ZAFIFI-628486 format. One line per field, with one value per residue (C-alpha): y, x, z; residue in one letter; residue number from 1. Coordinates in steps of 0.001 Angstrom, whole numbers, plus 500000, padded with zeros to 6 digits. Last residue first. Layout:
<nodes>
north: [Y;...]
east: [X;...]
up: [Z;...]
residu: [A;...]
num: [NUM;...]
</nodes>
This chain:
<nodes>
north: [572760;569691;568689;566925;563203;561290;558055;556766;557702;560556;563006;564160;564843;565603;565913;565293;566888;565868;568594;567775;567081;564491;564365;561480;561323;565108;565367;562439;563860;567363;566108;563680;566139;568947;566627;565213;568677;569652;566373;566080;567525;565643;562368;560492;557386;557542;556456;556366;556547;555718;552128;551455;551753;551586;552175;554752;555877;559035;559059;561063;561148;562964;560229;557578;559596;560660;557073;555945;558897;558060;554382;555120;557783;555347;552771;555418;556207;552618;551755;554788;553695;550233;551658;553732;551232;548376;550095;550280;546963;545321;546554;545266;541859;541553;542604;539807;537275;538262;538098;534708;534698;535674;538158;540667;537803;537412;540434;540659;543481;545031;547485;550006;552888;554805;551600;548910;547095;543518;541087;543342;543956;543159;544845;547883;548067;548083;550712;552857;552731;554152;556883;557907;558073;560188;562358;563250;564635;566710;564375;561412;562503;563116;559560;558176;560224;559199;555549;556025;557576;554640;552123;553682;555169;553785;555480;552379;550104;552506;552809;549034;548783;551716;549872;550612;550479;550884;554356;555407;554404;556779;559840;558552;557863;561302;562696;561303;562691;566128;566055;564897;567795;570398;572191;575887;577142;575063;576891;574988;572743;569512;567545;570345;571613;568023;567474;570594;569502;566108;567664;570210;572618;572959;575073;572544;569782;571357;572146;568500;567275;569862;569377;565568;564336;560790;559541;562726;563189;559497;559852;562727;560632;557808;560139;561703;563265;561291;560685;561376;560246;561403;559525;561187;560712;562200;558788;556230;553804;556270;554681;552260;551440;554455;552844;550222;552960;553922;550682;551226;554814;553613;554708;553668;549889;548150;546148;547582;546640;542936;541657;539393;540514;543622;544083;546218;547360;546059;545504;541687;541746;539256;539886;542718;541554;543790;541574;543150;543427;544347;545944;545188;544436;541192;540132;540563;541787;539553;538244;541824;542368;539286;539951;543553;542992;540158;538628;541887;543707;540798;540607;544366;544301;541265;542731;546041;544174;542244;545446;546772;543469;543561;547073;546031;547222;549707;547233;544610;545976;546151;542683;541257;542944;541737;538077;536348;534329;532178;528450;526047;526537;530284;532549;536255;538987;536828;539176;539599;537322;537967;534302;532715;535011;536747;534218;531132;532808;533487;529827;528752;531439;530313;532910;534541;531196;531638;533186;534240;537276;538405;542017;540892;538371;541100;543456;540802;540109;543818;544288;541303;542541;546020;544562;542569;545753;547627;544813;544519;548278;548158;545358;547226;550389;548400;546831;550227;549274;550078;549537;547270;548141;544805;544920;548504;547703;544763;546895;549481;546811;545268;548750;548950;545673;546772;550277;550757;547147;545608;548645;549183;545505;545545;546303;542972;541604;542945;541204;537981;537960;538661;535860;533243;534225;534184;530755;529013;530399;529644;526082;525646;526814;524338;521534;522304;521764;518278;517424;518145;514558;514328;516293;519973;520861;521335;518605;519609;517886;517660;520339;519560;521260;522748;525733;528439;526870;524212;526552;529199;526764;525280;528746;529796;532848;531881;533665;534039;537170;539235;537261;538930;541287;538417;536241;539023;539553;535842;535543;538214;539874;541488;541572;542740;542894;540391;541319;538680;538972;535734;537569;539529;536262;535416;538969;539138;535705;536697;539832;537815;535863;533844;534890;536121;537344;539581;539815;543529;544466;542261;541377;537725;537312;538656;536767;533400;531884;533459;531139;527987;527435;528040;524589;524704;523367;523952;523875;523288;522609;526108;528159;529794;527928;528518;526742;527910;525517;525293;525874;528151;531466;533916;532055;530986;527213;526784;529734;530279;531975;531941;533267;536031;535317;535120;533040;533052;534163;531921;528818;529764;530163;526812;525017;526456;525155;521730;521717;522791;519790;518994;521008;519189;519583;519024;518433;518504;515824;515205;518960;518859;516109;515639;513937;511195;511339;508769;509716;513356;513609;512137;514428;517419;516483;516343;519648;521632;524977;526622;527645;524252;522429;524704;524235;520471;520361;522359;519961;516948;518057;515316;512270;512481;511498;511829;514765;516533;513323;513182;516527;519446;522840;524038;525710;524611;521929;519988;522921;521854;522325;523665;527258;526232;524030;526807;529176;526693;526121;529863;530285;527569;528704;529677;526264;524429;526502;525948;522192;522102;523991;521873;518673;515686;516442;514922;518387;518924;516198;518023;519818;516550;514985;517772;517462;513730;510325;511425;509564;509141;512763;513954;511791;512967;516623;516051;514404;517052;520075;521780;524609;527339;525840;526042;529243;528344;530291;528247;527052;527039;524772;524424;521586;521564;522550;520439;517307;518253;518547;515180;513493;512318;510775;508433;509331;508221;510505;508088;504762;506477;508114;504873;502923;505516;505505;507467;506597;507516;507843;505762;507777;510618;513670;512082;512329;510469;511052;508567;508804;505799;504193;507440;510143;513720;514718;513732;516750;519084;517039;518905;516844;516798;514571;513722;510185;509013;505438;505966;504634;507595;508943;508975;511119;513569;513813;514209;517197;519065;518096;519227;522604;523082;522007;524566;527395;529277;532908;533293;530062;527906;524663;523423;520531;518441;518504;517850;520990;522805;521703;523147;526388;526516;526051;528715;531176;530364;531110;534865;534262;531977;534665;537193;534989;534146;536369;535063;532947;534264;535736;532271;533210;536506;538002;535150;534536;536653;535132;531677;532622;533352;536740;536232;534316;531970;528801;526304;523037;520315;517513;513839;510771;507361;507659;505768;505725;505466;507206;509925;510672;510728;513018;515404;515481;516225;518780;520666;520666;522124;524805;525769;525982;528014;531440;533692;534531;534852;531347;529950;529453;526893;527639;526468;523191;521780;525245;526038;522469;522224;525671;524801;521432;523137;525582;522789;520619;517593;515353;511805;509684;505886;503401;500000]
east: [538808;540071;538133;539921;540555;541449;539669;541322;544796;547335;544762;542732;539069;537400;533657;532374;529271;527591;525396;521863;520703;523457;526713;528911;532532;532379;532214;534579;537188;537124;537269;540096;542226;541853;542570;545648;547060;546574;547976;551018;553597;552028;552855;549661;547654;544172;540750;537632;534147;530711;530668;534231;537054;540589;544225;544272;547845;549911;553375;551815;553387;550443;549609;549620;547410;545135;544515;543772;541418;539518;539074;538101;535578;533896;533719;532234;529527;528709;528137;525890;524000;523586;522252;519674;518743;518634;516543;513061;513155;514684;511803;509351;511025;510661;507025;506506;508170;505888;502797;503571;502224;505738;505954;508090;510404;511800;514041;516963;519345;520894;523768;522762;525037;522288;521243;518843;515654;514820;512058;510943;507292;507250;510601;509463;506228;508210;510514;507563;506182;509432;509410;505804;506419;509510;507518;505107;507738;505647;502622;505008;506520;503100;502084;505267;504849;501180;502208;504641;501871;499582;502325;502893;506254;509651;511420;512939;510068;507495;509538;509537;505772;505131;507109;510685;511279;515033;515196;512095;513804;516677;514456;512128;514958;516416;512935;512822;516275;515268;512192;514253;516680;513869;512999;512313;515216;513976;510656;507550;504952;505972;506417;507931;510245;511287;512239;514441;516059;516835;518086;520382;520128;522813;520535;520842;520171;516910;515933;516182;514099;511377;511285;511202;513126;512822;516208;518094;516503;517015;520674;520984;519339;521789;524788;524045;527550;530186;533157;536848;539228;542850;545375;548647;552362;555562;557202;554895;552383;549556;547391;544545;544411;542215;539465;539061;538310;535310;533614;534052;532821;529661;528093;531089;530694;533401;531364;532899;536423;535872;539379;540157;537150;535764;532669;532270;528783;527198;523742;523913;527017;529826;531605;534073;535458;538136;540599;542396;546201;547242;550681;554119;555258;557171;555463;552016;549680;546604;547433;547546;543970;542363;542697;541413;539176;536663;537458;537847;535050;532670;533472;532934;529557;528444;529559;527833;524616;525017;525335;522126;520332;521464;520182;516518;513199;514408;516937;514253;513367;517014;517700;514851;516043;519606;518616;517647;514705;512593;512717;514295;511792;512050;510066;509403;509290;509366;508810;511574;511297;514908;515644;513243;513091;516458;518666;517172;517248;520960;521575;519775;521359;524844;527514;527322;527936;526620;527525;524817;523044;522191;523211;526431;527191;526630;528958;531674;531387;531476;534686;536338;535233;536573;539943;540030;539148;542055;544518;543278;543512;547152;547857;545945;548008;551230;549893;549297;547916;549177;547033;547653;549688;549029;545302;545047;547014;544738;541709;542735;543474;540020;538493;539604;537706;534581;534222;534769;534889;532121;529846;530110;529393;526233;523762;521959;522763;526298;526856;525389;527811;530771;529655;529501;532928;534420;532998;534910;538201;537314;536408;539810;541483;539410;540382;544026;543393;542074;545446;547490;547661;550356;548652;547990;546392;542691;541837;540359;537159;536601;534365;530699;529730;526357;528219;526205;525178;527825;530501;529306;529393;532795;534272;533206;530932;529351;526349;524547;522412;524734;523743;524923;527312;528699;529310;531358;533383;534146;534910;537584;538466;541114;543944;547102;549220;550323;553494;555922;557874;556610;554193;553142;552032;549718;548354;547646;546001;543797;542742;542116;539316;538730;541213;541459;544711;545859;549565;549847;550158;553297;553784;552761;554760;557957;557511;557085;560412;559856;556879;558972;558309;554645;554578;553218;549962;549319;545860;544261;540589;540165;543344;545889;544618;547129;547235;549462;550490;550941;552946;550855;551926;550210;546910;545206;545684;545826;546365;544315;545070;542902;544764;543288;543476;546195;548693;552058;554212;552215;553047;556720;556854;555058;557581;560418;558740;558363;562078;562945;561018;557842;555135;551797;550262;546497;544908;541141;538994;536834;536605;533853;532537;528796;528082;525653;524639;525721;529129;528838;525547;526962;529981;527717;525494;528546;529890;526682;528357;525016;526406;528019;524821;522777;525092;525213;521420;521136;523486;521672;518295;516454;515082;511315;508604;505172;503085;502861;501557;498788;497474;496596;495121;493956;490660;490574;487939;489174;488884;490001;487373;488914;487811;484295;483946;485250;482618;479807;481197;481337;477735;476546;478737;476076;474422;477698;478683;475267;475452;479000;477928;474789;476883;474789;474462;471061;469475;471752;469963;469723;472995;474874;473124;474397;477913;477982;477891;476239;478295;481497;481244;480797;483620;486076;485244;485698;489071;490334;489409;486102;486016;485230;483917;486068;488051;490301;493460;495547;497967;495319;492999;489362;487990;484475;485117;488293;486268;483759;486533;487930;484543;485335;488567;486634;486549;488390;491356;494306;492600;490218;493081;495084;492147;491598;495263;498032;501526;504351;507814;510783;510753;508310;509325;508301;504599;502630;498884;496795;494524;493258;490812;490159;492121;491130;490134;493657;495055;494143;496521;499475;502694;502639;503336;499887;500203;498203;497734;496838;493516;492846;490281;493067;495210;492341;491258;494905;495416;492541;493697;497241;495988;493832;496721;499034;496740;494423;493662;496549;497565;500647;501613;505125;505846;508940;511691;514374;516068;512725;512461;515907;515008;511959;514143;516542;513660;512473;515822;515325;511962;513683;516204;513351;511524;507925;505541;504553;501432;498930;496695;496214;492575;491829;490062;487545;485644;487981;490934;489621;489356;493063;494625;497480;500404;500657;501051;503175;502410;504822;504044;504900;504106;505765;507146;510279;509444;512963;515048;512591;511573;515164;516188;513325;514201;517869;516905;514652;517182;519830;517526;516282;519800;521268;521819;524188;527244;529969;531272;527790;525415;524199;523008;519641;519083;515743;514168;514628;514023;510688;509647;510544;508759;505639;505673;506323;503357;504352;502148;503516;501890;502155;501503;500000]
up: [510761;512592;515689;518551;518941;522087;521288;518097;519273;519088;517760;514807;514071;510757;510159;506645;505167;501918;500472;499334;495769;495545;493593;494694;495871;496308;500103;500544;498179;499646;503209;502517;500555;503106;506015;504260;503614;507274;508620;506375;508792;511702;509961;509101;509987;508523;509799;507620;509124;507733;509067;510209;507676;509018;508007;505206;504704;505114;503526;500720;497255;495710;493203;495925;498249;495384;494248;497803;498264;495052;495897;499498;498434;496066;498855;501159;498624;497678;501339;501800;498691;500211;503476;501628;498914;501476;504163;502699;500841;503933;506092;503485;503540;507318;506982;504431;506719;509571;507359;505838;502279;501200;498351;500249;501333;497815;498489;496065;496885;493817;493431;490729;491713;493520;495236;494083;495011;494063;493066;490237;491135;494850;495427;493438;495446;498690;497241;496173;499709;501046;498411;499073;502832;502275;499872;502675;505075;507509;507322;507292;510598;512141;511232;512775;515966;516253;515922;518812;520922;520103;520915;524350;525290;526343;523442;521773;522859;521479;518293;517803;518367;516043;513401;512370;508624;509075;507575;509535;512790;512035;511913;514653;517106;516382;516893;520430;521227;519955;522171;525166;524618;524442;521211;521875;519728;516797;516970;518016;516440;518170;514947;512870;515628;516372;512731;512811;516075;514560;511302;512955;510031;507350;505120;502313;504824;505974;502385;501360;504290;503716;499933;499914;496872;498166;496975;497835;501264;502032;501016;503467;506171;505478;505616;508969;508982;507088;509363;508812;511557;511431;513537;514426;513849;515236;514853;513204;514742;515270;517927;518517;522244;523095;521016;523749;526323;524197;525100;528823;528565;526857;523575;521455;521557;519490;516990;513820;514859;514263;514906;513132;511100;509414;507309;504223;503332;500149;501661;501685;503866;503246;499954;500607;503927;505396;507258;510201;510269;513796;514084;515487;511952;512454;515695;514102;516836;517048;520527;521838;520552;522133;525865;525804;522781;522845;526259;528193;526391;526954;530662;531070;529372;531364;534702;533940;533156;536426;538421;536874;537563;541251;542073;542418;540954;538346;536961;536317;532887;531802;533220;531154;527962;528629;528914;532156;530810;533134;532297;529805;526976;527475;529739;529998;532621;535765;538705;541307;544343;545454;546273;543817;540787;540722;542534;540917;537521;538044;538811;535645;533472;534605;533819;537257;538929;542457;545819;548242;549662;546148;546818;548480;545719;543121;545020;545210;541491;540677;542669;540996;537582;538355;539330;536111;534227;535783;535003;531435;530957;532027;529582;526882;527470;527085;523889;522282;518895;515400;512316;509358;506274;504538;505302;504079;500907;500073;500857;498279;495653;496156;495946;492312;491608;493521;492083;488354;487130;489256;489612;485857;485144;487241;484455;485066;481593;481879;485193;483780;480860;483113;485443;482685;481340;484832;485591;482855;484143;487758;486729;485084;488296;490347;487963;488649;492342;491577;489940;493056;494324;497021;499749;500270;503647;504279;501771;498409;497283;493556;492036;491484;488270;487413;485962;487730;491030;491578;490237;492726;495642;494754;494259;497751;497858;501146;502672;499353;499882;497682;494559;491360;493124;495195;492142;490568;493742;494088;490370;490589;487306;485139;487670;485930;489068;491726;493586;494861;498106;499626;501934;498854;497253;500153;500361;496614;496657;499622;497761;494598;496231;493050;490409;486856;485347;482534;481656;480850;484532;484814;488489;488101;484871;486398;489655;487924;489004;492439;492835;493074;496803;495981;494394;490815;489297;485604;484031;480642;479884;478393;478337;480668;483758;486577;489933;492790;495503;499239;502355;504510;506042;503717;503504;500273;500710;497812;495525;492392;489073;485960;482933;480802;477089;474450;476445;474619;477549;479882;477818;477656;481416;481835;479615;481688;484849;483242;482445;485995;487408;489400;487674;487843;484384;484180;480792;481027;479408;482509;483097;485671;487879;488030;491316;492331;495992;498572;499963;498913;500823;504009;503840;503229;506169;508431;507142;507418;506641;505738;502342;501825;502795;500528;497522;497999;498179;494949;493190;494580;493255;495094;493236;493421;495896;494308;495545;492177;490593;493179;492002;494266;493368;496756;497687;501353;501940;504982;507396;510876;513595;516799;516192;515215;518288;520508;519077;519779;523274;523907;522740;525114;528006;530545;530300;530647;533703;535300;534776;536168;539290;539670;539430;538285;534593;533744;533307;530295;528316;524982;525786;526253;523251;520999;522395;521721;523367;526626;529231;527187;526099;529661;531040;528372;529065;532790;532268;529837;531880;532554;535090;532584;529320;526164;525516;522556;523360;520895;523607;526359;524409;525396;527538;526099;522490;522607;523375;520702;518120;519263;518670;515120;516455;518792;522476;525609;524955;524938;524158;521739;519867;519828;518393;515666;514627;516323;515095;517473;515983;517171;520424;520022;518015;514734;515634;512956;512811;510854;507809;505818;508251;510084;511908;511059;514609;515712;513855;516719;518923;517450;517244;513469;510489;509133;507776;504777;503601;499940;498618;496329;498806;501407;499136;498575;502219;503219;500912;502540;506025;505248;504056;507132;509420;507816;508830;506500;505669;503269;501582;501997;500244;499476;497116;497914;495297;497929;496591;496818;500437;501149;499430;501701;504780;503496;503069;506619;508276;508753;510381;512893;513883;514142;516646;515613;517545;520981;521315;523815;521105;519579;518835;520622;517600;517436;514191;512058;513857;512918;509235;509396;510068;510511;509057;506079;508123;506235;504460;503345;500910;500500;498399;498195;501721;502814;506552;507983;505286;504304;507893;509123;506287;507098;510792;510040;507386;509793;512619;510314;508922;512380;513817;510940;512505;510495;512605;509962;510681;510174;513065;515571;519073;520388;518578;519768;519865;516170;514987;516802;515603;512020;512124;513512;510602;508096;509179;507093;504967;504663;501958;501835;499020;500000]
residu: [E;V;P;T;L;E;L;W;N;P;G;A;N;L;T;V;T;L;P;V;T;L;T;M;A;H;E;M;T;D;R;V;L;S;G;L;R;A;L;E;A;Q;P;A;E;F;V;L;E;D;H;V;Q;L;V;M;R;S;R;F;G;G;A;R;L;A;L;D;I;E;V;M;A;Q;K;I;L;D;A;A;S;G;Q;I;P;A;N;I;A;M;R;E;G;F;Q;R;M;L;G;D;P;S;K;V;E;P;I;Y;R;R;R;G;L;L;T;Q;V;F;G;D;R;K;A;C;E;I;Q;S;Q;L;Y;D;R;V;K;P;Y;R;E;F;Y;A;E;I;F;A;Q;A;E;E;V;G;I;G;L;E;K;S;L;G;H;A;S;M;G;Y;I;I;G;F;N;V;A;K;M;A;S;R;Q;Q;P;Q;V;E;A;E;S;C;G;Y;I;L;S;A;T;F;R;H;I;D;R;H;Q;R;F;A;E;T;L;H;A;D;G;S;L;H;A;L;I;R;L;E;I;Q;S;Y;D;A;A;L;L;A;G;D;P;I;G;A;I;F;A;R;R;I;S;R;G;L;E;T;K;V;P;I;N;Q;L;N;P;E;S;C;S;L;R;G;T;A;T;V;T;Q;N;F;T;P;H;I;R;G;T;L;P;D;V;L;K;P;L;A;E;V;Y;T;S;V;L;K;S;L;E;R;F;Q;M;L;Q;E;P;L;P;H;Q;G;A;L;R;Q;L;V;D;S;D;T;S;P;G;T;K;T;R;K;I;V;P;L;Q;L;R;E;F;L;V;G;A;L;Q;K;P;S;N;L;N;F;T;T;G;A;L;R;Y;I;E;E;T;L;Q;T;L;Q;A;D;M;R;A;H;L;G;R;L;Y;T;V;D;V;A;V;G;D;A;E;M;R;T;L;V;D;L;L;P;L;E;L;D;H;Y;L;G;D;L;H;H;A;Q;L;K;S;E;L;V;A;H;L;E;R;A;A;I;A;W;R;G;F;P;E;Q;D;I;G;P;S;K;P;L;H;P;L;S;Q;E;L;L;E;D;A;V;D;S;L;A;Q;R;T;R;A;P;N;L;L;Y;A;A;L;M;T;D;G;L;L;G;H;L;A;V;G;R;A;A;L;A;R;K;A;A;K;A;D;H;S;I;K;K;A;Q;P;D;S;L;W;G;A;L;E;S;I;D;D;L;P;I;V;W;A;E;A;A;A;P;A;L;A;I;F;G;E;A;E;P;T;S;P;W;L;L;L;A;T;A;E;T;A;H;A;L;R;A;K;L;A;T;L;E;N;P;S;T;V;V;H;I;T;A;L;T;N;S;M;Q;T;P;A;H;A;E;L;E;R;L;L;K;K;F;E;M;E;R;F;I;A;R;L;A;R;W;D;P;E;Q;I;K;L;A;D;L;S;V;D;L;P;V;H;Q;D;I;Q;A;L;E;R;S;L;A;V;Q;E;R;S;A;D;L;S;Q;R;L;V;P;S;E;V;E;E;L;R;R;Y;L;E;E;L;S;G;F;Q;Q;L;L;H;M;A;T;K;E;G;I;G;P;V;G;P;I;N;D;I;E;D;G;M;L;A;M;L;E;V;M;R;D;P;A;V;G;Y;R;A;E;V;A;A;A;D;M;V;L;G;D;E;K;H;P;N;Y;V;K;I;H;G;N;V;L;Q;L;A;D;K;D;G;T;V;L;Y;T;D;I;G;A;A;A;T;R;T;A;I;T;A;L;L;D;E;A;E;F;G;E;L;E;F;I;P;L;R;Y;A;A;L;L;R;K;V;A;P;L;Q;G;I;L;S;E;P;M;P;K;R;Q;V;K;Y;A;E;F;K;R;H;R;F;T;P;K;G;A;D;F;A;V;A;A;Y;D;P;R;Q;K;E;R;L;A;K;L;M;V;V;F;G;Y;V;A;N;T;P;R;G;D;A;T;S;L;S;R;I;A;Y;F;A;R;Y;C;F;A;T;G;D;I;L;Y;A;K;P;M]
num: [866;865;864;863;862;861;860;859;858;857;856;855;854;853;852;851;850;849;848;847;846;845;844;843;842;841;840;839;838;837;836;835;834;833;832;831;830;829;828;827;826;825;824;823;822;821;820;819;818;817;816;815;814;813;812;811;810;809;808;807;806;805;804;803;802;801;800;799;798;797;796;795;794;793;792;791;790;789;788;787;786;785;784;783;782;781;780;779;778;777;776;775;774;773;772;771;770;769;768;767;766;765;764;763;762;761;760;759;758;757;756;755;754;753;752;751;750;749;748;747;746;745;744;743;742;741;740;739;738;737;736;735;734;733;732;731;730;729;728;727;726;725;724;723;722;721;720;719;718;717;716;715;714;713;712;711;710;709;708;707;706;705;704;703;702;701;700;699;698;697;696;695;694;693;692;691;690;689;688;687;686;685;684;683;682;681;680;679;678;677;676;675;674;673;672;671;670;669;668;667;666;665;664;663;662;661;660;659;658;657;656;655;654;653;652;651;650;649;648;647;646;645;644;643;642;641;640;639;638;637;636;635;634;633;632;631;630;629;628;627;626;625;624;623;622;621;620;619;618;617;616;615;614;613;612;611;610;609;608;607;606;605;604;603;602;601;600;599;598;597;596;595;594;593;592;591;590;589;588;587;586;585;584;583;582;581;580;579;578;577;576;575;574;573;572;571;570;569;568;567;566;565;564;563;562;561;560;559;558;557;556;555;554;553;552;551;550;549;548;547;546;545;544;543;542;541;540;539;538;537;536;535;534;533;532;531;530;529;528;527;526;525;524;523;522;521;520;519;518;517;516;515;514;513;512;511;510;509;508;507;506;505;504;503;502;501;500;499;498;497;496;495;494;493;492;491;490;489;488;487;486;485;484;483;482;481;480;479;478;477;476;475;474;473;472;471;470;469;468;467;466;465;464;463;462;461;460;459;458;457;456;455;454;453;452;451;450;449;448;447;446;445;444;443;442;441;440;439;438;437;436;435;434;433;432;431;430;429;428;427;426;425;424;423;422;421;420;419;418;417;416;415;414;413;412;411;410;409;408;407;406;405;404;403;402;401;400;399;398;397;396;395;394;393;392;391;390;389;388;387;386;385;384;383;382;381;380;379;378;377;376;375;374;373;372;371;370;369;368;367;366;365;364;363;362;361;360;359;358;357;356;355;354;353;352;351;350;349;348;347;346;345;344;343;342;341;340;339;338;337;336;335;334;333;332;331;330;329;328;327;326;325;324;323;322;321;320;319;318;317;316;315;314;313;312;311;310;309;308;307;306;305;304;303;302;301;300;299;298;297;296;295;294;293;292;291;290;289;288;287;286;285;284;283;282;281;280;279;278;277;276;275;274;273;272;271;270;269;268;267;266;265;264;263;262;261;260;259;258;257;256;255;254;253;252;251;250;249;248;247;246;245;244;243;242;241;240;239;238;237;236;235;234;233;232;231;230;229;228;227;226;225;224;223;222;221;220;219;218;217;216;215;214;213;212;211;210;209;208;207;206;205;204;203;202;201;200;199;198;197;196;195;194;193;192;191;190;189;188;187;186;185;184;183;182;181;180;179;178;177;176;175;174;173;172;171;170;169;168;167;166;165;164;163;162;161;160;159;158;157;156;155;154;153;152;151;150;149;148;147;146;145;144;143;142;141;140;139;138;137;136;135;134;133;132;131;130;129;128;127;126;125;124;123;122;121;120;119;118;117;116;115;114;113;112;111;110;109;108;107;106;105;104;103;102;101;100;99;98;97;96;95;94;93;92;91;90;89;88;87;86;85;84;83;82;81;80;79;78;77;76;75;74;73;72;71;70;69;68;67;66;65;64;63;62;61;60;59;58;57;56;55;54;53;52;51;50;49;48;47;46;45;44;43;42;41;40;39;38;37;36;35;34;33;32;31;30;29;28;27;26;25;24;23;22;21;20;19;18;17;16;15;14;13;12;11;10;9;8;7;6;5;4;3;2;1]
</nodes>
């Protein structure tokens, strides 16, 4: 007998999300729900071997049940943002498994599954509803069963099992729930009636109708009165609990048949999500399409072969693909060159000096994947790399910035439909597979160039991102100086503060406990000190930062604990870590500036991440004091764009009030406050300006009234009034933001001033929360992305001017909208003039760009430069 398994995808996601609490990619992207989902799905496929399958998802509020009863499921918390962000990957995963997905506004997943189940069961297929929700038990019959994969070995509930557990047949489960209610779904039921009483009543009277027909036979007067008073509530509860089996779905049995997965797509997802174990399992069992089966791979092992390679490169008529493996400066490894189609040469890096002339020749054109890493690795061996024509990692990033990994194997899998051979972490004896990677990079570059042109991204690629690659390479090589002696002293002072804070926390608690144990802390806060529980998690009362913030007004311990956490994080992340990152040869830290990580186009920084140093607290600012000018008689110059995102918003929206305010060099937050509060700018109070600052920046990020109320500590209605008043004063801002949402829905993407695209499939999601998430991205991406383009443009132009002008000064850091330079005092004035002029004219907007300059001996102690 064929079997169909119909999966409640929303429930699966929640189960996976909470079962695996901490799993993320190397760059911090949460993947716990995706991983848990695929593990459960694999187990189901392998153990149960279904012939048919489908997955249904809730499509968000409101459903027909909310329209009947507004408080339906009102107690359920909104889906966590980190789970919302993983839903697209889950659906991509299901598409790779070639499983059909169903979701429809106004209905829950269980309604869709019930509708599909009635059709599969009618076709004589044994159907299993894969869910842990007891609502589904009402559907059980001869052909339909409920399968709960979360029970040991899976628990199948047939009609006999339902009656054994609940005392009623499956077709009476709705009536049982109408009487007892459901706390999870907020189905009211009858006050005072729980599961046992509901079971007893239905067993005694046989049905709900018979119970009310013979209500006088109920022995308990209190129970009889409660039932009589709850007639309407019982009828409503019955409607809410009843699953709709007649949803208008277009379903064919053929579409539900299990198919061979799209192994290439699965490989790409597992690589992107960094699911190494799953990838190994897949590679061991899935068919692969190996590339370049007729390729000629030369592994250079002798002087004669090296001579032959030099001659081959001298006569190459097209750009040569160049890859280093491993691509780290200190590693022993190999370089692979592909001067023509299906041809590659692999050479030990020990012999690289023999190719120095060709590598440094700007006329000898090269293609690479992660060329910045190749440049750094070669430079560490005293060899320059010039003549870069393209970087497949950069090109792939521009075409799909949402891809979390731009690894060559992933991109080749996606665009060439080739599965590249596995490379071990360290080079072994067989170097031929590495040659195939170089050939793939060569093939890939032609495909990417064509796609960039088709999407009008070739200008952004050649004129901005490729030149910026050289700038970042120089910045990483130059590094930035840090005061290790200062950090040691700071470490000692912070350790003393931590000891003092620990003792004070113990005193306030009246006991000692592990400050890093949420369970022990919860015991102190909510049992010993009897503070109110603000929110709960699966493991008990929450002690996160939001909870501590709200409890701080009721007892001094939460405030002390927040200080302890901040100090501990600063010590471990920066004060201890920074000295260890100092290169002993240069005496400087050499951070990595990542060009292909953020979906908005912004640069990120790692090893160390200097963009996350908190600047709003004195403790955080003390870290900046460690970054110094590392040259004699030197200084740091910091150049910061003023309110750049708001200025870009003014330009993009064309709003007259906003544009004029910037043209007149007004304090934009004070100006906005004067409009909203109906007073002169001089009369604006500090708290009013602060509130309007939150509104100004909140608008850019699509902040809701709920988010603004939380930010300002005011009611939701008051926050909504602020937003409405803002749009009344800046009407074209509202029009522009709405136009971006419509653009994302129409085209599937929004773009920056320079044409950088951000694809936002979420705006078309039937899930309300996911759709709102997409709308916020549609609003913010063009603004934040344009700001990223602007500072990148400024970096390219400043770098060019510094080298052309013979400056000893150098750009050492980029953090958000700020550039930091190291300069001799003698060059400071000239450098400041060049930097300000270049940054303020890097793009032409309808509003002026303003740059503030500050200089000093370190990154903290800076004074204004006129």
